[in-house]
Backbone bond lengths (Angstrom), bond angles and torsions (degrees), N, CA, C in turn:
res aa  C-N    CA-C-N  psi(-1)  N-CA   C-N-CA  omega(-1)  CA-C   N-CA-C  phi
1 M - - - 1.463 - - 1.522 111.03 -
2 Y 1.340 116.32 -41.94 1.455 120.90 178.59 1.523 111.26 -62.00
3 K 1.349 116.29 -40.48 1.465 119.95 179.22 1.520 110.97 -64.92
4 L 1.334 116.44 -36.61 1.458 120.24 178.72 1.521 110.61 -64.00
5 K 1.336 117.34 -42.81 1.463 121.35 178.37 1.527 110.68 -61.08
6 R 1.315 115.82 -46.45 1.463 118.97 -179.85 1.516 110.75 -63.46
7 S 1.327 118.17 -37.96 1.465 121.54 -178.71 1.526 110.67 -63.19
8 I 1.344 116.41 -42.87 1.466 119.82 179.39 1.523 109.93 -59.72
9 F 1.315 116.14 -44.87 1.461 120.33 -178.47 1.524 111.70 -63.66
10 Y 1.330 117.89 -45.31 1.455 121.18 -178.81 1.520 111.60 -65.62
11 I 1.336 117.09 -36.10 1.465 119.85 177.06 1.521 110.75 -61.43
12 L 1.330 117.19 -43.08 1.462 121.20 178.54 1.517 111.52 -61.68
13 I 1.325 117.20 -42.78 1.462 120.62 -179.33 1.521 111.19 -65.30
14 I 1.336 117.12 -45.22 1.468 120.76 -179.91 1.523 110.80 -63.13
15 F 1.333 117.08 -43.07 1.457 121.32 179.57 1.524 110.93 -63.61
16 S 1.343 115.71 -37.53 1.465 120.04 179.24 1.519 110.71 -65.78
17 E 1.336 118.12 -43.38 1.453 121.12 179.38 1.521 111.22 -65.62
18 F 1.339 117.19 -35.39 1.459 119.62 178.87 1.520 110.61 -67.70
19 L 1.336 116.87 -39.37 1.461 119.73 176.89 1.511 110.27 -62.33
20 F 1.331 117.12 -42.55 1.456 120.73 179.53 1.514 111.14 -59.92
21 S 1.334 117.30 -36.35 1.461 120.62 -179.48 1.511 112.06 -69.69
22 Q 1.366 117.82 -17.42 1.441 120.89 -178.99 1.526 112.83 -87.87
23 E 1.343 118.37 -14.26 1.454 121.13 -169.50 1.525 113.02 -64.73
24 S 1.312 118.06 -32.73 1.452 120.47 -176.89 1.516 112.83 -79.88
25 S 1.314 118.54 -3.41 1.454 121.40 -174.95 1.528 111.38 -92.34
26 L 1.338 116.55 50.47 1.450 121.00 176.75 1.519 110.29 -80.31
27 I 1.311 116.13 135.87 1.462 119.88 179.64 1.521 110.62 -73.34
28 F 1.334 116.99 -46.61 1.468 121.06 -178.48 1.526 109.76 -91.97
29 N 1.321 115.35 61.53 1.465 118.98 -172.50 1.519 113.38 -74.43
30 R 1.338 119.00 -24.19 1.469 119.10 -179.03 1.524 112.08 -66.19
31 F 1.304 117.49 -27.26 1.455 121.13 175.68 1.523 111.72 -87.60
32 N 1.329 117.39 -10.60 1.467 121.14 -173.28 1.524 113.15 -123.03
33 L 1.313 118.16 18.53 1.462 120.96 -177.19 1.523 112.38 -61.78
34 S 1.337 117.62 -29.30 1.462 119.76 -178.36 1.524 112.34 -69.59
35 V 1.334 117.97 -14.84 1.465 120.25 175.49 1.524 110.08 -59.54
36 F 1.327 116.84 -36.32 1.456 122.11 -177.71 1.522 112.36 -105.46
37 N 1.340 117.26 -28.53 1.462 121.33 -176.56 1.524 109.19 -130.72
38 P 1.336 118.37 106.84 1.467 120.45 -177.38 1.520 113.69 -65.16
39 A 1.339 118.04 -17.48 1.459 120.39 179.34 1.525 112.12 -68.76
40 F 1.339 117.93 -13.88 1.459 121.30 178.12 1.533 112.38 -91.47
41 A 1.316 117.80 4.72 1.461 120.15 179.01 1.528 110.07 -62.25
42 G 1.322 116.42 121.37 1.453 121.21 175.43 1.511 116.69 84.26
43 V 1.324 119.14 3.36 1.464 119.28 -177.81 1.522 112.28 -67.71
44 E 1.327 117.44 -21.42 1.461 121.43 175.61 1.528 111.43 -98.71
45 G 1.335 116.45 12.36 1.449 120.55 -178.88 1.513 111.82 89.91
46 P 1.338 117.98 169.08 1.463 120.86 178.21 1.520 111.23 -64.50
47 A 1.332 116.60 133.61 1.464 119.50 -174.22 1.515 110.17 -166.04
48 I 1.329 114.62 164.74 1.455 123.56 170.92 1.526 107.78 -116.29
49 N 1.319 116.72 122.87 1.460 122.02 -179.22 1.525 110.07 -113.98
50 L 1.318 115.79 132.54 1.461 122.48 173.55 1.521 107.76 -121.07
51 N 1.328 116.18 131.41 1.460 120.27 -177.45 1.520 109.15 -141.64
52 T 1.316 117.08 132.08 1.460 120.89 175.74 1.519 109.35 -130.66
53 R 1.315 115.35 137.92 1.467 121.17 -175.15 1.521 108.67 -134.20
54 A 1.333 116.47 114.61 1.463 122.77 -179.43 1.524 108.67 -110.49
55 Q 1.327 116.87 116.67 1.458 122.25 -176.51 1.526 111.31 -100.75
56 W 1.336 114.89 155.24 1.469 123.23 173.07 1.523 110.93 53.88
57 M 1.318 116.67 54.56 1.453 120.83 -179.76 1.524 110.59 -56.52
58 G 1.312 116.52 136.57 1.452 121.68 -177.78 1.513 113.57 98.84
59 I 1.341 117.32 -9.53 1.458 121.22 178.41 1.519 108.50 -105.61
60 E 1.316 116.78 128.90 1.459 121.37 -178.27 1.529 110.92 -66.38
61 D 1.327 116.42 138.27 1.462 124.00 178.95 1.528 112.27 60.09
62 A 1.325 116.71 32.13 1.462 121.42 178.07 1.529 109.85 -72.11
63 P 1.342 118.15 163.68 1.463 120.71 -178.08 1.531 112.89 -60.07
64 L 1.327 115.09 134.22 1.457 123.09 176.53 1.524 107.66 -134.67
65 T 1.334 116.92 123.75 1.458 122.19 -178.20 1.513 110.02 -123.05
66 N 1.333 116.17 131.21 1.461 122.28 177.41 1.525 109.57 -124.68
67 Y 1.336 115.51 139.16 1.453 121.85 179.43 1.521 110.07 -124.54
68 L 1.324 115.82 141.12 1.457 123.58 163.51 1.517 106.67 -125.44
69 I 1.329 116.47 118.04 1.462 122.00 -176.54 1.523 108.33 -125.49
70 V 1.315 116.45 124.22 1.462 121.88 179.43 1.524 108.51 -121.56
71 H 1.325 115.92 127.57 1.458 122.14 174.37 1.524 108.56 -115.10
72 F 1.318 115.81 123.50 1.449 121.20 -177.16 1.529 110.58 -89.23
73 P 1.340 118.58 161.75 1.476 120.79 -179.85 1.521 111.71 -60.44
74 E 1.307 114.78 147.00 1.460 121.13 179.19 1.520 110.40 -72.42
75 K 1.337 116.46 138.79 1.458 122.88 175.72 1.515 109.01 -136.08
76 K 1.318 115.50 120.87 1.467 122.06 179.52 1.519 110.99 53.17
77 N 1.333 115.15 48.89 1.468 123.76 176.89 1.529 113.82 68.30
78 A 1.322 118.28 7.66 1.464 121.41 -179.42 1.532 110.03 -116.00
79 T 1.325 115.64 141.43 1.468 122.34 179.45 1.521 109.80 -129.71
80 L 1.320 115.74 137.50 1.463 122.28 175.40 1.528 109.74 -107.34
81 G 1.309 115.89 145.79 1.456 121.26 177.48 1.515 111.01 -138.86
82 L 1.315 115.74 154.34 1.456 122.57 178.28 1.522 108.50 -127.59
83 T 1.333 116.68 132.50 1.463 121.65 177.98 1.517 109.98 -128.77
84 I 1.321 115.37 127.48 1.465 122.11 172.30 1.523 107.24 -120.50
85 Q 1.307 116.61 118.72 1.463 122.25 -177.06 1.524 109.27 -124.43
86 N 1.316 116.40 131.70 1.455 121.26 177.75 1.523 109.79 -125.72
87 D 1.329 115.86 127.29 1.468 122.84 177.88 1.522 109.05 -117.76
88 R 1.332 116.08 129.21 1.454 121.77 176.37 1.528 108.84 -126.33
89 V 1.339 116.13 131.65 1.450 121.26 174.85 1.527 108.40 -156.68
90 F 1.323 115.54 126.04 1.461 122.10 -178.52 1.536 109.14 54.08
91 V 1.328 118.91 -117.17 1.469 121.51 -178.70 1.522 111.89 -98.99
92 E 1.324 117.73 2.40 1.461 121.20 -177.00 1.523 111.33 -93.30
93 N 1.310 115.41 141.94 1.464 122.74 176.60 1.524 107.62 -139.27
94 K 1.323 116.73 114.45 1.456 121.39 -176.84 1.520 109.62 -122.81
95 T 1.336 116.92 128.43 1.450 122.32 178.10 1.522 109.12 -121.40
96 L 1.324 115.54 128.65 1.459 122.61 -179.10 1.519 108.87 -115.21
97 L 1.324 116.92 124.88 1.458 122.93 178.78 1.521 108.40 -123.67
98 T 1.342 117.32 117.19 1.458 120.67 -177.26 1.521 111.02 -137.63
99 L 1.320 114.56 153.00 1.456 123.65 170.99 1.525 108.29 -109.77
100 D 1.323 116.57 135.46 1.452 122.22 179.37 1.525 109.99 -112.32
101 Y 1.319 115.26 139.97 1.463 121.59 176.60 1.532 107.82 -128.49
102 S 1.316 115.82 128.38 1.457 121.39 -179.78 1.521 110.03 -129.46
103 Y 1.318 116.45 131.17 1.469 121.19 177.27 1.525 108.84 -118.81
104 R 1.326 115.41 127.24 1.466 121.93 -173.24 1.528 111.05 -99.96
105 L 1.329 114.94 129.69 1.459 122.57 174.57 1.522 108.55 -109.31
106 Q 1.323 117.23 117.54 1.454 121.47 -178.45 1.521 109.54 -77.81
107 L 1.332 116.93 117.71 1.458 121.64 180.00 1.517 111.97 -90.47
108 S 1.341 116.23 -36.60 1.465 122.09 178.81 1.519 107.24 -157.86
109 D 1.332 116.45 -174.19 1.461 119.83 179.56 1.526 112.25 -62.87
110 N 1.331 116.67 -29.75 1.465 120.74 -174.01 1.524 114.18 -118.17
111 S 1.317 118.73 12.93 1.467 119.38 -178.33 1.518 110.32 -149.02
112 N 1.321 114.96 151.20 1.464 120.14 177.01 1.523 109.79 -152.46
113 L 1.319 114.22 161.43 1.451 123.23 179.01 1.528 107.57 -121.62
114 S 1.338 116.48 130.88 1.465 120.47 -178.53 1.518 110.44 -119.80
115 L 1.335 115.22 138.88 1.454 123.10 175.92 1.520 107.94 -109.35
116 G 1.327 116.85 134.51 1.455 119.98 -174.92 1.515 113.53 -128.56
117 L 1.340 115.27 149.49 1.449 122.56 177.05 1.530 108.68 -133.67
118 K 1.319 116.16 134.31 1.469 122.77 179.83 1.522 108.67 -121.05
119 A 1.349 116.55 132.65 1.455 120.67 179.82 1.524 109.41 -146.01
120 G 1.312 115.62 142.83 1.464 119.74 -179.78 1.510 110.49 169.37
121 G 1.331 115.70 -146.18 1.454 119.50 -178.37 1.512 112.50 -155.95
122 M 1.326 115.94 159.95 1.456 122.84 178.28 1.528 108.77 -119.80
123 F 1.328 115.97 130.78 1.457 122.69 178.06 1.534 107.79 -108.14
124 F 1.319 116.32 121.10 1.462 121.74 -174.33 1.517 109.50 -117.06
125 N 1.322 116.28 130.65 1.459 121.39 -178.07 1.520 110.30 -135.99
126 V 1.325 116.45 139.49 1.462 122.95 174.34 1.524 108.05 -119.25
127 D 1.327 116.82 119.27 1.455 122.46 179.36 1.528 108.63 -84.30
128 T 1.302 116.29 90.40 1.464 120.56 -175.23 1.525 112.56 -67.67
129 N 1.328 117.59 -18.41 1.464 119.79 -179.73 1.524 112.52 -67.63
130 N 1.343 116.99 -21.82 1.461 120.72 -179.11 1.521 113.31 -96.36
131 I 1.312 117.70 5.69 1.464 120.63 176.89 1.528 108.74 -82.26
132 P 1.337 118.32 123.67 1.476 120.27 179.46 1.526 111.44 -60.29
133 R 1.309 116.03 136.66 1.457 120.79 -179.36 1.527 110.47 -127.13
134 I 1.306 114.69 143.98 1.465 120.81 177.30 1.514 110.10 -89.39
135 Y 1.350 115.77 -35.88 1.452 120.55 -177.42 1.528 109.85 -112.83
136 T 1.319 116.58 152.41 1.455 121.69 179.88 1.523 112.78 -88.15
137 T 1.309 117.06 -11.25 1.468 119.90 178.98 1.528 109.81 -69.97
138 P 1.336 118.30 148.42 1.471 121.09 -179.53 1.519 112.02 -57.58
139 N 1.311 115.79 139.15 1.465 122.27 -179.33 1.523 108.15 -112.03
140 Q 1.336 116.88 107.20 1.456 120.76 -175.64 1.528 112.68 -62.80
141 S 1.331 117.13 -31.78 1.467 119.72 -178.96 1.520 111.15 -67.72
142 V 1.338 117.09 -31.00 1.458 120.98 179.46 1.519 111.28 -80.98
143 S 1.349 115.94 -46.29 1.461 119.42 -177.51 1.514 112.39 -66.83
144 S 1.322 118.38 -18.81 1.457 121.47 -179.47 1.527 112.94 -78.81
145 L 1.334 117.30 -12.82 1.465 119.13 -175.60 1.525 111.07 -63.20
146 G 1.326 117.03 -55.33 1.453 121.63 171.70 1.520 115.07 57.27
147 N 1.351 115.66 -148.23 1.453 123.72 -177.22 1.528 109.32 -125.97
148 Y 1.328 115.56 160.06 1.455 119.04 170.34 1.515 110.11 -156.52
149 F 1.314 114.74 159.94 1.462 123.06 178.49 1.516 108.50 -116.39
150 S 1.333 115.96 138.12 1.451 121.08 -179.41 1.528 109.56 -131.66
151 P 1.322 118.87 122.23 1.473 120.10 176.12 1.517 111.42 -67.81
152 V 1.305 116.26 151.03 1.461 122.44 -178.47 1.528 109.21 -123.20
153 L 1.312 115.58 132.65 1.462 121.74 175.67 1.521 108.48 -141.87
154 G 1.328 116.99 127.18 1.464 120.82 -179.06 1.522 111.52 -142.54
155 V 1.309 115.74 160.60 1.462 122.10 178.66 1.524 108.39 -133.65
156 G 1.331 115.28 158.06 1.457 119.39 179.46 1.517 111.60 -157.00
157 L 1.311 114.27 161.91 1.460 122.81 179.43 1.513 107.82 -141.01
158 S 1.341 116.96 136.29 1.466 119.99 178.41 1.517 110.14 -137.85
159 F 1.322 114.58 147.01 1.464 122.65 174.82 1.516 108.03 -123.59
160 I 1.324 116.38 128.48 1.456 121.48 -177.87 1.516 109.20 -131.93
161 S 1.319 116.20 125.79 1.461 121.80 174.30 1.528 108.12 -119.62
162 K 1.309 116.64 -166.29 1.457 120.46 -174.17 1.522 112.52 -59.04
163 N 1.322 117.71 -40.98 1.461 120.37 -176.64 1.520 114.02 -130.48
164 I 1.330 118.44 9.72 1.460 121.55 -174.71 1.520 109.68 -133.51
165 F 1.341 116.93 142.55 1.460 121.04 169.59 1.521 109.40 -135.54
166 L 1.338 115.68 141.60 1.453 123.58 179.10 1.525 108.70 -137.34
167 G 1.315 116.80 146.67 1.451 119.88 179.32 1.509 112.36 -152.34
168 V 1.328 115.50 148.04 1.458 122.17 174.61 1.522 107.14 -139.64
169 A 1.329 117.01 136.70 1.456 120.33 -175.33 1.516 111.29 -153.26
170 A 1.327 114.54 156.00 1.465 123.48 169.72 1.529 106.22 -124.39
171 P 1.358 118.15 92.96 1.464 120.66 -172.25 1.527 115.39 -64.38
172 G 1.326 118.36 -25.67 1.467 120.90 -178.95 1.514 110.74 -133.52
173 L 1.315 117.32 108.97 1.461 121.33 -175.06 1.523 113.90 -100.03
174 L 1.314 118.16 -16.21 1.461 120.43 -168.39 1.519 113.73 -80.75
175 N 1.339 117.89 -21.00 1.469 120.12 179.97 1.528 110.62 52.71
176 K 1.320 115.24 44.92 1.459 122.08 -172.50 1.524 111.94 -66.95
177 I 1.334 115.64 142.28 1.461 122.26 174.99 1.525 109.07 -107.78
178 G 1.336 116.16 123.47 1.456 120.52 175.07 1.522 109.70 -92.09
179 L 1.315 116.73 134.20 1.463 121.25 -174.67 1.520 110.10 -128.14
180 N 1.329 115.10 133.76 1.461 120.70 174.86 1.527 107.02 -141.61
181 K 1.328 116.62 125.01 1.462 117.93 -175.09 1.519 110.74 -146.59
182 N 1.331 114.97 157.19 1.452 122.19 169.63 1.529 107.22 -137.07
183 K 1.322 117.06 -164.06 1.463 119.28 -174.09 1.525 112.93 -69.98
184 D 1.350 117.22 -19.37 1.467 120.34 -177.11 1.517 113.88 -109.70
185 W 1.363 117.15 -25.58 1.460 120.02 -172.81 1.519 110.39 -132.41
186 E 1.311 114.47 150.45 1.457 121.08 172.70 1.526 107.48 -139.56
187 L 1.332 116.33 109.83 1.456 122.41 -176.48 1.526 109.91 -113.58
188 T 1.296 116.42 137.39 1.462 120.89 178.98 1.519 110.27 -127.45
189 S 1.314 115.80 152.68 1.468 121.89 173.10 1.511 107.71 -140.58
190 R 1.313 117.17 144.51 1.460 121.41 -173.50 1.531 110.17 -123.31
191 D 1.323 115.81 137.71 1.457 122.06 173.02 1.523 108.00 -97.95
192 F 1.336 117.14 116.67 1.454 121.03 -172.89 1.528 111.33 -93.39
193 T 1.322 115.20 143.79 1.452 121.57 174.84 1.527 109.33 -72.92
194 Y 1.327 116.69 140.62 1.451 119.63 176.06 1.516 110.17 -138.97
195 L 1.316 115.78 162.69 1.456 123.28 -177.89 1.519 109.27 -104.77
196 H 1.330 115.77 133.91 1.467 121.18 -179.88 1.525 109.31 -123.77
197 L 1.335 116.07 122.69 1.462 122.56 177.88 1.526 109.15 -117.12
198 S 1.315 116.95 143.66 1.460 120.82 179.62 1.524 109.13 -146.63
199 G 1.318 115.41 152.31 1.454 120.23 178.62 1.510 111.51 -170.39
200 G 1.314 115.75 157.86 1.456 121.18 178.82 1.508 111.15 -176.24
201 F 1.304 115.67 172.89 1.465 119.88 178.76 1.522 109.29 -152.04
202 N 1.325 115.55 164.79 1.458 123.31 176.67 1.524 109.53 -112.04
203 L 1.310 115.39 133.27 1.460 121.78 177.83 1.517 108.20 -121.88
204 N 1.329 116.93 111.15 1.455 121.89 -178.52 1.529 110.47 -81.02
205 L 1.318 116.39 113.56 1.456 121.14 177.92 1.520 111.65 -83.35
206 S 1.332 116.74 -30.24 1.464 122.68 178.33 1.520 107.31 -160.90
207 D 1.311 116.83 -170.82 1.459 120.53 178.80 1.522 112.13 -65.98
208 K 1.335 116.89 -22.68 1.465 120.39 -175.24 1.525 114.23 -114.35
209 F 1.327 118.16 -25.42 1.467 120.62 -176.17 1.532 111.01 -106.47
210 T 1.350 114.71 132.40 1.457 121.92 178.39 1.522 109.26 -135.07
211 V 1.317 116.69 133.28 1.461 122.80 175.60 1.523 108.25 -98.43
212 K 1.352 116.25 132.50 1.461 121.59 -174.79 1.532 111.03 -128.96
213 P 1.318 118.57 82.48 1.468 120.04 174.74 1.529 110.82 -80.48
214 S 1.331 116.85 147.66 1.458 121.87 177.34 1.524 109.82 -151.93
215 V 1.333 115.31 157.53 1.467 121.94 -178.28 1.521 108.84 -138.96
216 N 1.330 116.34 139.10 1.458 122.87 172.22 1.522 108.91 -123.92
217 Y 1.320 115.45 136.32 1.467 121.05 -179.34 1.523 108.95 -129.13
218 R 1.336 116.53 131.39 1.442 121.27 177.85 1.524 110.37 -127.76
219 S 1.341 115.18 129.66 1.461 120.50 -178.42 1.519 109.09 -124.25
220 I 1.340 115.89 128.81 1.463 121.64 177.21 1.513 108.40 -136.75
221 A 1.332 115.93 142.13 1.465 120.35 -172.26 1.517 112.93 -65.31
222 V 1.343 118.11 -31.93 1.464 120.76 -172.86 1.524 112.98 -101.73
223 G 1.320 118.55 7.53 1.462 120.59 -178.04 1.520 111.38 -144.77
224 P 1.320 116.68 174.26 1.464 120.09 179.78 1.521 111.67 -71.71
225 N 1.323 116.27 146.45 1.453 120.91 173.96 1.526 109.34 -70.12
226 L 1.311 116.11 145.12 1.455 121.28 -177.86 1.523 109.81 -119.91
227 I 1.327 115.69 128.08 1.465 122.29 175.57 1.520 107.85 -118.67
228 N 1.315 115.39 123.50 1.456 122.75 -177.02 1.523 108.00 -122.15
229 S 1.328 117.25 112.23 1.466 121.45 -178.38 1.526 109.85 -115.20
230 I 1.330 115.66 137.37 1.459 122.08 -176.45 1.521 109.90 -131.01
231 L 1.307 115.17 137.01 1.464 121.72 174.55 1.524 107.88 -121.56
232 E 1.323 115.97 118.43 1.467 122.01 -175.93 1.524 109.96 -122.38
233 I 1.332 116.31 137.46 1.461 122.60 175.64 1.520 108.15 -116.48
234 D 1.323 116.27 119.62 1.454 122.17 -175.17 1.524 110.72 -107.90
235 Y 1.343 115.53 137.59 1.465 120.98 177.45 1.522 109.23 -114.62
236 N 1.311 115.65 113.57 1.465 123.39 171.30 1.529 112.70 56.57
237 D 1.326 116.88 28.99 1.465 122.25 178.90 1.529 111.87 54.85
238 S 1.340 116.86 30.98 1.464 120.20 -179.14 1.523 112.83 -134.04
239 F 1.326 117.70 -23.04 1.467 121.65 -179.03 1.513 108.72 -148.68
240 S 1.328 116.56 138.17 1.460 120.00 179.71 1.523 110.80 -146.13
241 L 1.327 114.04 149.67 1.460 123.45 174.28 1.520 108.12 -122.61
242 G 1.340 116.13 147.74 1.447 117.91 -179.02 1.513 112.61 -153.90
243 S 1.327 115.00 167.98 1.460 122.50 178.26 1.522 108.89 -131.77
244 L 1.323 114.92 154.91 1.458 122.38 -176.69 1.519 109.74 -128.21
245 F 1.346 115.76 137.73 1.453 121.65 176.49 1.529 108.17 -136.80
246 T 1.335 116.87 134.72 1.461 120.54 176.83 1.525 109.22 -128.54
247 N 1.332 115.22 165.95 1.457 119.88 -179.92 1.518 112.83 -86.43
248 N 1.346 117.86 3.86 1.465 119.93 175.07 1.527 111.24 -106.65
249 N 1.341 114.77 34.52 1.470 123.02 171.86 1.525 113.65 65.39
250 T 1.312 117.11 36.32 1.455 120.79 173.93 1.523 109.88 -121.26
251 I 1.319 114.67 144.72 1.453 121.60 175.25 1.526 107.30 -133.60
252 G 1.313 116.07 162.88 1.455 118.50 -178.08 1.513 111.86 -164.48
253 A 1.320 114.67 174.60 1.463 122.27 178.43 1.522 108.26 -144.62
254 F 1.321 116.41 155.95 1.457 120.04 -178.99 1.519 110.27 -154.74
255 F 1.336 115.12 165.45 1.453 121.27 171.66 1.523 108.81 -140.52
256 K 1.328 116.18 155.21 1.455 123.13 178.45 1.521 109.68 -136.03
257 L 1.328 115.17 143.65 1.458 122.32 174.82 1.521 108.86 -123.63
258 K 1.326 115.95 143.37 1.463 121.08 178.73 1.520 109.08 -133.75
259 S 1.330 116.10 129.06 1.461 120.86 178.13 1.527 109.96 -92.35
260 K 1.325 116.16 166.66 1.457 120.71 179.81 1.519 111.98 -69.31
261 K 1.333 116.67 -18.84 1.462 120.57 -179.39 1.531 112.73 -91.05
262 G 1.329 116.67 6.72 1.459 119.84 174.94 1.507 116.09 89.66
263 F 1.330 117.38 22.34 1.461 120.83 175.08 1.529 109.08 -98.32
264 H 1.320 116.63 129.40 1.456 122.63 177.35 1.524 108.33 -117.59
265 I 1.303 116.38 137.83 1.462 121.17 174.72 1.520 108.79 -138.30
266 G 1.313 116.64 140.38 1.452 120.06 -178.03 1.510 112.29 -147.07
267 Y 1.321 115.06 154.23 1.463 121.88 176.77 1.519 108.70 -136.65
268 G 1.334 115.66 134.58 1.448 121.07 178.61 1.518 111.63 -128.71
269 Y 1.331 115.44 147.56 1.467 122.51 -178.97 1.526 107.81 -130.10
270 E 1.322 115.86 129.01 1.464 121.20 -174.96 1.525 109.49 -134.58
271 F 1.327 116.46 141.91 1.463 119.85 179.95 1.524 109.21 -153.17
272 L 1.325 115.17 164.69 1.457 121.04 177.43 1.517 110.02 -68.73
273 S 1.319 116.30 145.41 1.462 120.20 -178.19 1.519 112.73 -80.23
274 A 1.355 117.42 -0.83 1.468 120.33 178.21 1.527 110.01 -63.03
275 N 1.309 116.11 145.30 1.462 121.46 -175.78 1.529 109.79 -90.75
276 N 1.332 115.85 73.06 1.459 119.72 175.86 1.519 109.18 -154.13
277 R 1.324 116.08 165.37 1.455 120.95 -175.81 1.527 111.97 -68.98
278 Q 1.335 116.44 -31.98 1.452 119.44 -177.76 1.517 111.52 -64.01
279 S 1.343 117.60 -35.16 1.451 120.38 179.97 1.514 111.66 -64.91
280 L 1.334 117.87 -28.90 1.457 121.38 178.88 1.525 111.33 -83.58
281 S 1.348 116.79 -38.33 1.461 119.82 -178.36 1.526 111.54 -71.06
282 N 1.339 117.99 -35.50 1.459 121.65 178.94 1.521 110.35 -93.98
283 S 1.308 116.51 55.81 1.450 122.21 -174.54 1.525 110.96 -92.55
284 T 1.335 115.03 178.16 1.458 122.40 -179.24 1.518 109.46 -120.33
285 H 1.334 116.19 137.20 1.450 122.19 178.38 1.526 108.57 -119.81
286 E 1.324 115.26 139.13 1.461 119.82 -179.53 1.528 109.56 -134.91
287 L 1.324 115.87 133.16 1.458 122.68 178.46 1.519 109.25 -119.73
288 M 1.331 116.20 142.13 1.452 121.82 -179.05 1.521 109.95 -134.28
289 L 1.325 115.99 136.22 1.458 122.33 173.40 1.520 108.03 -135.14
290 R 1.315 115.96 129.00 1.467 121.19 179.57 1.519 108.62 -130.94
291 I 1.332 116.10 136.72 1.458 122.24 176.94 1.522 107.63 -122.02
292 D 1.311 116.64 115.10 1.464 121.13 177.78 1.520 109.76 -72.91
293 L 1.325 115.93 134.96 1.454 122.11 177.79 1.520 109.37 -103.81
294 K 1.302 116.74 138.55 1.461 120.45 179.52 1.514 109.76 -83.74
295 S 1.321 114.60 131.25 1.458 119.92 178.08 1.519 109.62 -77.12
296 K 1.335 116.53 141.56 1.449 120.61 178.01 1.518 111.80 -69.75
297 K 1.323 116.37 -29.89 1.459 121.26 179.76 1.514 108.68 -115.80
298 K 1.298 115.88 95.66 1.457 119.33 -177.42 1.524 111.57 -63.57
299 S 1.304 116.84 -30.60 1.459 119.75 -177.94 1.520 111.60 -65.86
300 E 1.359 117.07 -22.38 1.445 120.18 178.43 1.513 112.24 -98.42
301 G 1.321 117.59 -5.38 1.463 120.60 -177.65 1.491 112.23 -91.72
302 N 1.330 117.28 60.48 1.457 120.67 -173.08 1.509 113.98 -94.13
303 K 1.346 117.14 8.19 1.456 118.36 179.02 1.510 111.69 -103.95
304 D 1.327 117.71 2.37 1.454 120.38 -174.43 1.514 111.19 -60.82
305 S 1.333 114.42 119.38 1.466 122.74 172.10 1.512 112.67 54.05
306 E 1.332 118.05 42.64 1.467 120.00 176.92 1.520 110.35 -66.95
307 I 1.316 116.96 -35.48 1.454 119.40 178.30 1.515 110.85 -63.84
308 D 1.323 117.32 -35.98 1.451 121.61 -177.50 1.519 112.84 -92.16
309 N 1.348 117.04 16.79 1.458 121.43 166.75 1.531 111.73 64.95
310 N 1.328 116.90 52.42 1.463 120.85 175.04 1.526 111.54 -109.83
311 I 1.303 116.74 29.05 1.448 121.38 -176.52 1.523 111.61 -64.33
312 E 1.322 116.27 -35.18 1.456 118.24 -179.75 1.512 111.64 -62.41
313 T 1.332 117.45 -37.57 1.454 121.26 178.16 1.519 110.70 -64.09
314 Q 1.344 116.51 -40.42 1.442 120.45 179.65 1.532 110.63 -64.40
315 E 1.315 118.04 -40.21 1.456 120.71 -179.66 1.521 111.15 -64.27
316 N 1.341 116.10 -35.85 1.469 119.35 177.50 1.515 111.48 -66.87
317 E 1.354 117.10 -34.82 1.451 120.48 178.89 1.509 111.33 -68.96
318 N 1.346 116.44 -31.51 1.464 120.16 -179.51 1.529 111.87 -83.66
């Protein structure tokens, strides 16, 4: 009986760490860079981003991640952002609420350096009622899981020029330990600090076609390093196709549409590169919706779409 209790607990911990390793594998990462690096808040201009990612389709209680990201207009070189992230997998439910602050330092006409700060908290819940049980007697190892709150503090740095962007960040610095105990059990869980690197550039093939490769790298001491590389081809800043490759044997494809009124919509499909039917059936689907917000002071909105090379438009506005 004791071994069974310990097994249930270890399964939950392993599953939780695996979910954490999946978080950086966003397909539409250029719109979601501020999730990991607060210095990217507002680099695409003020906007509301909605993103949902459903993994392992066909498997009950598979990982499901939803994002709400809001970037407010820049004022005096400073931008505020809000991120609400919810992760659900099996009996776990994790909600992350953070505020992002980014301050832009103008280095030249076509380049700037931004410093970012992220602060907020994570609410973690385990629904013990949905854990399968063999016996009807109370299980102290299960009932001890409970809930906990963990503060979040992160920092980031980004460099953006006319056709290049680079970023380095540590999204969680506190290394917080969550503790839940009773007279018989004492269970702990730890949130580990990790390093997040990102970079990409734009290559103009013609007046209408632009190639946009980018790479994201995440390193954590207790898990595998993750490399996420994306190749995107954009047509006239209105339609784009792209492919995704990661070092954990997943590949994917996506498309994005953009209207003249600032509405973006995208769909991505990701699956294991293994040559079998199961890798295709247990695939991942991702949907993205972005609504560009118009700044009241255009003269201060000089960060709009710097990654996507719209600097010439900004100069005309000024």
